[in-house]
C-alpha positions in Angstrom: 0.0 0.0 0.0 1.2 3.5 -0.8 0.2 4.6 2.8 1.7 1.7 4.7 4.3 3.8 6.6 2.1 6.9 7.2 0.8 7.7 10.6 -1.8 10.3 11.4 -2.4 12.7 14.2 -4.8 15.5 15.0 -3.4 19.0 15.2 -5.4 21.3 17.5 -6.5 24.6 16.0 -5.2 26.1 19.3 -1.6 25.0 18.3 -2.2 26.6 14.9 -3.3 30.0 16.3 -0.3 30.1 18.7 2.1 29.7 15.7 0.2 32.1 13.5 -0.1 34.7 16.2 3.6 34.6 17.0 4.9 34.3 13.4 2.7 36.5 11.3 3.5 40.2 11.3 0.8 42.6 12.5 -1.4 40.3 14.6 -3.3 42.6 16.9 -5.2 40.1 19.2 -6.3 36.6 19.5 -10.0 35.9 20.2 -11.1 32.4 21.2 -14.9 32.1 20.5 -15.8 29.3 22.9 -19.0 27.3 23.0 -21.5 27.4 25.9 -19.5 29.5 28.4 -18.5 33.2 28.7 -14.8 32.4 29.2 -12.7 30.4 31.7 -14.7 29.4 34.8 -13.5 28.5 38.2 -15.7 25.4 38.2 -17.1 23.1 35.5 -20.0 24.8 33.6 -22.7 22.7 35.1 -21.6 23.8 38.6 -20.6 27.4 37.9 -22.5 30.6 38.8 -22.0 34.0 37.1 -19.4 34.9 39.7 -17.3 31.9 38.7 -16.2 33.6 35.4 -12.5 34.4 35.6 -12.3 37.9 34.0 -8.4 38.0 34.0 -6.4 34.8 33.8 -2.8 34.1 34.5 -1.8 30.5 35.1 0.6 31.6 37.9 -2.0 33.4 39.9 -5.4 31.9 39.1 -6.6 28.3 39.0 -9.7 26.6 37.7 -11.1 23.2 37.5 -11.5 22.0 33.9 -13.5 18.9 32.8 -12.6 17.7 29.4 -14.3 14.9 27.5 -11.6 13.5 25.2 -14.1 11.2 23.6 -15.8 14.3 22.1 -12.9 16.8 21.9 -9.4 15.3 21.3 -7.7 18.7 21.1 -7.6 19.7 24.7 -10.6 21.7 25.7 -10.7 25.0 27.6 -7.5 24.1 29.6 -5.5 23.8 26.4 -7.0 27.1 25.2 -5.8 28.7 28.4 -2.3 27.3 27.9 -2.1 28.3 24.3 -3.6 31.7 25.0 -0.9 32.3 27.7 1.8 31.5 25.2 0.4 34.1 22.8 -0.1 36.7 25.7 3.6 36.2 26.6 4.5 37.3 23.1 2.7 40.6 23.8 -0.5 39.9 21.9 -3.8 40.5 23.8 -5.9 37.3 24.2 -9.5 37.0 25.1 -12.0 34.1 25.4 -15.7 35.0 24.7 -18.9 33.1 24.3 -19.0 32.2 20.6 -22.8 32.1 20.4 -23.0 35.9 21.0 -21.8 37.3 17.7 -21.8 40.9 19.0 -19.3 39.9 21.7 -17.1 38.1 19.2 -17.1 41.2 16.9 -16.4 43.6 19.8 -13.6 41.4 21.1 -12.0 41.3 17.6 -12.2 45.2 17.6 -10.4 45.2 20.9 -13.4 46.4 22.9 -14.1 45.3 26.5 -16.5 42.4 26.5 -17.8 39.8 29.0 -15.2 37.1 28.8 -11.7 36.1 30.1 -8.6 38.2 29.2 -5.4 36.1 29.4 -2.5 38.0 30.9 1.2 37.2 30.7 
């Protein structure tokens, strides 16, 4: 077979945006439009209240509990987005996570406006 020695893997879009953000000239910000939540929560979504939204995240000063179902999402979930976002923030690029279902928030975040979500700080 022509493909006998070929292995496959899944590359997370989170890895791709880290590389693009750091290597392309002129990147102004990175916006993660996440599903079902306003940003990074201190608790899993089914346990979280409004006050559990982490508005500013730095992995060295803020912690959260992340549940990740690798049967559904093999690319890392919200925890991996936090890790990748931090790498981009360390490069001096603003990073924010917002609820993807609210298009006005996504657009505002892309414009650099303050929105309900999580800003990742380096």
